[in-house]
C-alpha positions as CSV (number, residue, x, y, z in Angstrom):
1,M,0.0,0.0,0.1
2,Q,1.4,3.3,-1.0
3,S,2.2,5.7,1.9
4,E,0.2,8.8,2.1
5,Y,3.5,10.8,2.8
6,I,5.9,11.0,-0.3
7,I,8.9,11.8,1.9
8,E,9.8,11.3,5.7
9,M,13.0,12.7,7.2
10,L,14.0,11.4,10.6
11,N,16.6,12.9,12.8
12,I,18.5,14.5,10.0
13,R,21.6,16.4,11.0
14,K,23.4,18.5,8.3
15,E,26.6,20.3,8.6
16,F,28.2,23.2,6.7
17,P,31.9,23.4,7.0
18,G,33.1,24.3,10.4
19,I,29.5,24.7,11.9
20,V,26.3,22.8,12.6
21,A,23.4,24.5,10.7
22,N,20.7,22.0,11.3
23,D,20.3,19.2,14.0
24,N,17.6,16.5,14.7
25,I,15.1,17.6,11.8
26,T,12.3,15.2,11.4
27,L,9.3,15.8,9.1
28,Q,6.7,14.4,6.9
29,L,5.2,15.7,3.8
30,R,2.0,14.5,2.1
31,R,1.7,13.7,-1.7
32,G,0.5,17.1,-3.5
33,E,1.3,19.5,-0.7
34,I,3.5,22.5,-0.9
35,L,5.7,22.8,2.4
36,G,7.1,26.3,2.9
37,I,10.4,26.6,5.0
38,G,11.1,30.2,6.1
39,G,13.6,32.0,8.2
40,L,16.0,34.7,8.4
41,A,19.4,34.7,6.4
42,G,22.0,32.5,8.1
43,Q,19.6,30.3,10.1
44,G,20.4,27.2,8.0
45,K,17.0,26.7,6.2
46,V,18.9,26.1,2.9
47,G,20.7,23.3,4.7
48,I,17.4,20.9,4.5
49,P,17.4,20.6,0.6
50,N,21.3,20.6,0.5
51,G,21.3,17.7,2.9
52,I,18.6,15.7,1.1
53,L,20.5,16.3,-2.2
54,G,24.0,15.3,-0.5
55,L,25.5,18.5,-1.3
56,Y,26.8,18.9,2.2
57,P,27.6,16.0,4.7
58,A,24.4,14.9,6.5
59,T,23.3,11.9,8.7
60,G,19.9,10.5,9.4
61,E,17.0,8.6,7.6
62,I,15.2,9.8,4.5
63,N,12.5,7.6,3.0
64,F,11.1,9.0,-0.4
65,D,8.3,7.2,-2.1
66,G,9.0,4.0,-0.8
67,Q,12.8,4.1,-1.3
68,S,15.6,5.0,1.0
69,I,17.8,8.1,0.0
70,D,21.4,8.0,1.2
71,P,22.2,11.7,2.3
72,T,26.0,11.1,2.1
73,K,25.5,10.1,-1.7
74,L,25.7,12.8,-4.1
75,G,22.9,12.6,-6.8
76,D,21.0,9.7,-5.1
77,A,18.2,11.8,-4.6
78,L,18.0,13.0,-8.4
79,H,18.0,9.4,-9.6
80,K,15.1,8.6,-7.5
81,G,12.7,11.4,-8.5
82,I,13.6,14.6,-6.7
83,A,14.5,17.8,-8.5
84,F,16.3,20.8,-7.2
85,V,16.7,24.4,-7.9
86,S,19.4,26.0,-6.1
87,E,19.7,29.2,-4.4
88,D,23.2,29.5,-6.0
89,R,22.1,29.5,-9.7
90,R,25.5,30.7,-11.0
91,G,27.6,28.5,-8.8
92,V,25.6,25.2,-8.8
93,G,22.5,25.7,-11.3
94,L,23.6,27.0,-14.3
95,L,26.3,25.9,-17.1
96,L,27.1,29.4,-17.9
97,N,29.2,28.8,-20.9
98,E,26.5,26.5,-22.5
99,S,23.4,27.1,-24.4
100,I,19.8,27.6,-22.8
101,E,19.1,24.4,-24.5
102,Q,21.9,22.5,-23.0
103,N,21.1,23.8,-19.6
104,I,17.5,22.8,-19.8
105,I,18.0,19.3,-21.0
106,F,21.2,18.6,-19.0
107,T,20.2,16.7,-16.0
108,A,17.2,15.0,-17.6
109,L,19.6,13.7,-20.3
110,Q,22.2,12.6,-17.8
111,I,20.3,11.1,-15.2
112,Q,17.0,9.7,-16.9
113,G,18.3,9.3,-20.4
114,K,15.8,11.7,-22.0
115,F,16.2,13.0,-25.6
116,L,18.0,9.8,-26.4
117,K,16.5,7.4,-29.3
118,K,17.3,3.7,-29.5
119,Y,18.1,2.3,-32.8
120,G,18.9,-1.3,-32.3
121,P,22.2,-1.4,-30.4
122,F,22.7,2.2,-31.1
123,T,21.7,5.3,-29.1
124,Q,21.4,8.7,-30.9
125,F,20.8,12.0,-29.5
126,D,17.3,13.3,-30.2
127,A,18.5,16.9,-31.4
128,K,15.1,17.8,-33.0
129,G,13.0,16.7,-29.7
130,A,15.5,18.5,-27.3
131,K,15.3,21.9,-29.5
132,Q,11.6,21.8,-29.6
133,H,11.4,21.0,-25.8
134,A,13.6,24.1,-25.0
135,L,11.5,26.3,-27.2
136,D,8.5,25.1,-25.4
137,M,10.1,25.8,-22.1
138,I,11.3,29.2,-23.2
139,K,7.7,30.1,-24.2
140,A,6.0,28.6,-21.2
141,L,8.5,30.4,-18.7
142,D,8.6,33.6,-20.9
143,I,12.4,33.4,-20.9
144,R,13.6,36.5,-22.6
145,C,16.4,35.4,-25.0
146,T,17.7,35.4,-28.7
147,G,16.9,31.7,-28.9
148,P,17.8,28.5,-27.4
149,E,21.3,28.7,-28.6
150,Q,22.1,31.8,-26.7
151,Y,24.6,31.2,-23.6
152,A,23.0,31.0,-20.2
153,G,25.7,33.3,-18.8
154,R,24.4,36.1,-21.0
155,L,21.1,36.2,-19.7
156,S,19.6,38.4,-16.9
157,G,19.5,37.1,-13.4
158,G,15.6,36.6,-13.7
159,N,16.1,34.7,-16.9
160,Q,18.7,32.8,-15.5
161,Q,16.4,31.5,-12.7
162,K,13.7,30.6,-15.2
163,V,16.2,28.4,-17.0
164,C,17.0,26.6,-13.7
165,L,13.4,26.0,-13.1
166,A,13.0,24.7,-16.6
167,R,15.8,22.2,-15.9
168,A,14.0,21.0,-12.9
169,I,10.7,20.8,-14.7
170,T,12.2,18.8,-17.6
171,M,12.6,16.0,-15.1
172,E,9.1,15.8,-14.4
173,P,10.0,15.1,-10.6
174,K,7.9,13.5,-8.0
175,L,9.2,16.1,-5.7
176,L,10.5,19.5,-6.7
177,I,12.6,21.4,-4.2
178,V,13.0,25.2,-5.0
179,S,15.4,27.2,-2.7
180,E,15.1,31.0,-2.8
181,P,13.3,30.8,-6.2
182,T,12.9,34.5,-6.7
183,R,16.1,35.9,-5.2
184,G,17.6,38.7,-7.3
185,I,14.7,38.7,-9.9
186,D,12.2,41.5,-11.0
187,I,8.7,41.6,-9.5
188,G,7.2,40.6,-12.9
189,A,9.5,37.5,-13.2
190,K,8.7,36.8,-9.3
191,K,4.9,36.6,-10.2
192,L,5.4,34.3,-13.2
193,V,7.7,31.8,-11.2
194,L,5.2,31.7,-8.2
195,E,2.3,31.2,-10.4
196,L,3.8,28.3,-12.3
197,L,4.7,26.5,-9.2
198,A,1.3,26.9,-8.0
199,K,0.0,25.7,-11.4
200,M,2.2,22.4,-11.5
201,N,1.0,21.7,-7.9
202,R,-2.7,22.3,-8.7
203,E,-2.7,20.6,-12.1
204,Q,-0.2,18.0,-12.0
205,G,-0.3,17.2,-8.3
206,M,3.4,18.0,-8.0
207,T,4.7,17.9,-4.6
208,I,6.8,21.0,-3.6
209,I,9.2,22.1,-1.1
210,M,9.9,26.0,-1.3
211,V,12.7,27.4,0.9
212,S,12.6,31.3,1.1
213,S,13.5,34.3,3.3
214,E,10.5,36.0,1.7
215,L,7.7,35.2,4.1
216,N,5.0,36.8,2.1
217,E,5.8,34.6,-0.9
218,L,5.3,31.4,1.2
Protein backbone atom coordinates (compact mmCIF):
# COMPACT_ATOMS: atom_id res chain seq x y z
CA MET A 1 0.00 0.00 0.00
CA GLN A 2 1.33 3.40 -1.00
CA SER A 3 2.10 5.70 1.91
CA GLU A 4 0.27 9.03 2.12
CA TYR A 5 3.67 10.61 2.76
CA ILE A 6 5.94 11.08 -0.24
CA ILE A 7 8.96 11.94 1.92
CA GLU A 8 9.77 11.28 5.57
CA MET A 9 12.89 12.59 7.27
CA LEU A 10 14.01 11.36 10.67
CA ASN A 11 16.74 12.90 12.83
CA ILE A 12 18.50 14.66 9.97
CA ARG A 13 21.69 16.43 10.95
CA LYS A 14 23.36 18.52 8.25
CA GLU A 15 26.65 20.32 8.60
CA PHE A 16 28.13 23.27 6.80
CA PRO A 17 31.93 23.32 6.87
CA GLY A 18 33.00 24.33 10.36
CA ILE A 19 29.52 24.73 11.90
CA VAL A 20 26.38 22.72 12.59
CA ALA A 21 23.57 24.34 10.58
CA ASN A 22 20.72 21.92 11.25
CA ASP A 23 20.26 19.31 13.94
CA ASN A 24 17.62 16.63 14.58
CA ILE A 25 15.19 17.62 11.81
CA THR A 26 12.16 15.34 11.50
CA LEU A 27 9.27 15.94 9.10
CA GLN A 28 6.67 14.24 6.92
CA LEU A 29 5.29 15.66 3.69
CA ARG A 30 2.07 14.39 2.07
CA ARG A 31 1.74 13.85 -1.66
CA GLY A 32 0.53 16.93 -3.48
CA GLU A 33 1.37 19.35 -0.68
CA ILE A 34 3.43 22.52 -0.84
CA LEU A 35 5.70 22.90 2.19
CA GLY A 36 7.21 26.30 2.86
CA ILE A 37 10.39 26.56 4.92
CA GLY A 38 11.10 30.12 6.01
CA GLY A 39 13.56 31.97 8.18
CA LEU A 40 16.10 34.74 8.30
CA ALA A 41 19.37 34.63 6.41
CA GLY A 42 22.02 32.50 8.09
CA GLN A 43 19.59 30.32 10.08
CA GLY A 44 20.32 27.19 8.07
CA LYS A 45 17.06 26.76 6.16
CA VAL A 46 18.81 25.98 2.85
CA GLY A 47 20.65 23.21 4.68
CA ILE A 48 17.55 21.01 4.50
CA PRO A 49 17.44 20.64 0.69
CA ASN A 50 21.24 20.59 0.52
CA GLY A 51 21.20 17.70 2.99
CA ILE A 52 18.58 15.76 1.00
CA LEU A 53 20.58 16.21 -2.20
CA GLY A 54 23.89 15.27 -0.58
CA LEU A 55 25.53 18.61 -1.36
CA TYR A 56 26.87 18.83 2.20
CA PRO A 57 27.54 16.07 4.74
CA ALA A 58 24.36 14.82 6.43
CA THR A 59 23.23 11.93 8.60
CA GLY A 60 19.83 10.48 9.41
CA GLU A 61 17.05 8.62 7.59
CA ILE A 62 15.29 9.83 4.45
CA ASN A 63 12.50 7.72 2.94
CA PHE A 64 11.16 8.90 -0.39
CA ASP A 65 8.26 7.26 -2.23
CA GLY A 66 9.06 3.84 -0.80
CA GLN A 67 12.81 4.14 -1.29
CA SER A 68 15.64 5.04 1.03
CA ILE A 69 17.79 8.03 0.08
CA ASP A 70 21.42 8.08 1.15
CA PRO A 71 22.19 11.69 2.20
CA THR A 72 25.92 10.96 1.97
CA LYS A 73 25.68 10.03 -1.72
CA LEU A 74 25.61 12.97 -4.13
CA GLY A 75 22.98 12.44 -6.82
CA ASP A 76 21.06 9.66 -5.08
CA ALA A 77 17.98 11.87 -4.64
CA LEU A 78 18.10 12.97 -8.30
CA HIS A 79 18.11 9.37 -9.52
CA LYS A 80 15.05 8.59 -7.37
CA GLY A 81 12.80 11.40 -8.62
CA ILE A 82 13.66 14.60 -6.75
CA ALA A 83 14.56 17.76 -8.69
CA PHE A 84 16.27 20.76 -7.10
CA VAL A 85 16.53 24.44 -8.00
CA SER A 86 19.45 25.80 -5.97
CA GLU A 87 19.65 29.27 -4.44
CA ASP A 88 23.12 29.53 -6.02
CA ARG A 89 22.06 29.56 -9.67
CA ARG A 90 25.43 30.77 -10.98
CA GLY A 91 27.58 28.49 -8.84
CA VAL A 92 25.46 25.32 -8.87
CA GLY A 93 22.41 25.75 -11.06
CA LEU A 94 23.76 26.87 -14.44
CA LEU A 95 26.30 25.92 -17.07
CA LEU A 96 27.15 29.53 -17.85
CA ASN A 97 29.16 28.81 -20.99
CA GLU A 98 26.58 26.48 -22.49
CA SER A 99 23.39 27.24 -24.39
CA ILE A 100 19.96 27.65 -22.84
CA GLU A 101 18.95 24.41 -24.54
CA GLN A 102 21.87 22.47 -23.04
CA ASN A 103 21.09 23.88 -19.60
CA ILE A 104 17.43 22.87 -19.83
CA ILE A 105 18.01 19.28 -20.97
CA PHE A 106 21.30 18.51 -19.18
CA THR A 107 20.12 16.83 -15.98
CA ALA A 108 17.26 14.90 -17.59
CA LEU A 109 19.66 13.69 -20.28
CA GLN A 110 22.37 12.62 -17.83
CA ILE A 111 20.16 11.16 -15.09
CA GLN A 112 17.13 9.84 -16.98
CA GLY A 113 18.37 9.30 -20.50
CA LYS A 114 15.77 11.65 -21.95
CA PHE A 115 16.24 12.96 -25.50
CA LEU A 116 17.96 9.73 -26.51
CA LYS A 117 16.59 7.42 -29.19
CA LYS A 118 17.35 3.72 -29.50
CA TYR A 119 18.10 2.27 -32.91
CA GLY A 120 18.80 -1.39 -32.26
CA PRO A 121 22.11 -1.56 -30.39
CA PHE A 122 22.79 2.14 -31.03
CA THR A 123 21.73 5.26 -29.15
CA GLN A 124 21.37 8.63 -30.82
CA PHE A 125 20.73 12.08 -29.40
CA ASP A 126 17.30 13.43 -30.35
CA ALA A 127 18.42 16.92 -31.39
CA LYS A 128 15.04 17.85 -32.87
CA GLY A 129 13.14 16.78 -29.74
CA ALA A 130 15.58 18.56 -27.44
CA LYS A 131 15.33 21.81 -29.38
CA GLN A 132 11.52 21.67 -29.47
CA HIS A 133 11.40 21.04 -25.73
CA ALA A 134 13.71 24.01 -25.11
CA LEU A 135 11.50 26.21 -27.28
CA ASP A 136 8.42 25.05 -25.36
CA MET A 137 10.08 25.88 -22.02
CA ILE A 138 11.22 29.28 -23.28
CA LYS A 139 7.64 30.06 -24.24
CA ALA A 140 6.03 28.65 -21.09
CA LEU A 141 8.39 30.51 -18.76
CA ASP A 142 8.71 33.62 -20.91
CA ILE A 143 12.51 33.36 -20.95
CA ARG A 144 13.70 36.56 -22.61
CA CYS A 145 16.45 35.48 -25.01
CA THR A 146 17.52 35.44 -28.65
CA GLY A 147 16.83 31.71 -28.89
CA PRO A 148 17.74 28.33 -27.37
CA GLU A 149 21.33 28.68 -28.64
CA GLN A 150 22.07 31.76 -26.50
CA TYR A 151 24.57 31.20 -23.68
CA ALA A 152 22.98 31.07 -20.22
CA GLY A 153 25.71 33.34 -18.84
CA ARG A 154 24.48 36.18 -21.04
CA LEU A 155 20.95 36.19 -19.62
CA SER A 156 19.64 38.48 -16.88
CA GLY A 157 19.32 37.08 -13.37
CA GLY A 158 15.58 36.56 -13.70
CA ASN A 159 15.91 34.68 -16.97
CA GLN A 160 18.72 32.56 -15.55
CA GLN A 161 16.40 31.58 -12.72
CA LYS A 162 13.73 30.58 -15.22
CA VAL A 163 16.26 28.37 -17.03
CA CYS A 164 17.08 26.64 -13.71
CA LEU A 165 13.38 26.03 -13.14
CA ALA A 166 12.95 24.75 -16.70
CA ARG A 167 15.76 22.23 -16.11
CA ALA A 168 14.04 20.93 -12.97
CA ILE A 169 10.62 20.73 -14.65
CA THR A 170 12.13 18.78 -17.55
CA MET A 171 12.86 15.93 -15.14
CA GLU A 172 9.13 15.64 -14.37
CA PRO A 173 9.98 15.07 -10.70
CA LYS A 174 7.79 13.49 -8.05
CA LEU A 175 9.12 16.13 -5.66
CA LEU A 176 10.40 19.56 -6.65
CA ILE A 177 12.57 21.48 -4.19
CA VAL A 178 13.11 25.16 -4.91
CA SER A 179 15.45 27.24 -2.78
CA GLU A 180 15.03 31.04 -2.84
CA PRO A 181 13.29 30.80 -6.25
CA THR A 182 12.79 34.56 -6.70
CA ARG A 183 16.05 35.91 -5.29
CA GLY A 184 17.46 38.72 -7.40
CA ILE A 185 14.71 38.81 -10.03
CA ASP A 186 12.20 41.54 -10.87
CA ILE A 187 8.61 41.62 -9.65
CA GLY A 188 7.16 40.45 -12.98
CA ALA A 189 9.45 37.42 -13.10
CA LYS A 190 8.67 36.67 -9.44
CA LYS A 191 4.96 36.57 -10.19
CA LEU A 192 5.44 34.25 -13.16
CA VAL A 193 7.67 31.82 -11.23
CA LEU A 194 5.32 31.61 -8.24
CA GLU A 195 2.25 31.20 -10.45
CA LEU A 196 3.98 28.40 -12.36
CA LEU A 197 4.82 26.54 -9.14
CA ALA A 198 1.20 26.84 -7.97
CA LYS A 199 -0.06 25.67 -11.39
CA MET A 200 2.16 22.57 -11.39
CA ASN A 201 0.97 21.71 -7.92
CA ARG A 202 -2.68 22.28 -8.80
CA GLU A 203 -2.79 20.63 -12.23
CA GLN A 204 -0.13 17.93 -11.97
CA GLY A 205 -0.31 17.22 -8.24
CA MET A 206 3.41 17.91 -7.99
CA THR A 207 4.70 17.97 -4.41
CA ILE A 208 6.85 21.03 -3.72
CA ILE A 209 9.20 22.16 -0.98
CA MET A 210 9.91 25.87 -1.20
CA VAL A 211 12.65 27.45 0.90
CA SER A 212 12.55 31.23 1.09
CA SER A 213 13.43 34.17 3.27
CA GLU A 214 10.48 36.02 1.67
CA LEU A 215 7.70 35.09 4.09
CA ASN A 216 5.03 36.90 2.07
CA GLU A 217 5.80 34.58 -0.85
CA LEU A 218 5.42 31.52 1.36
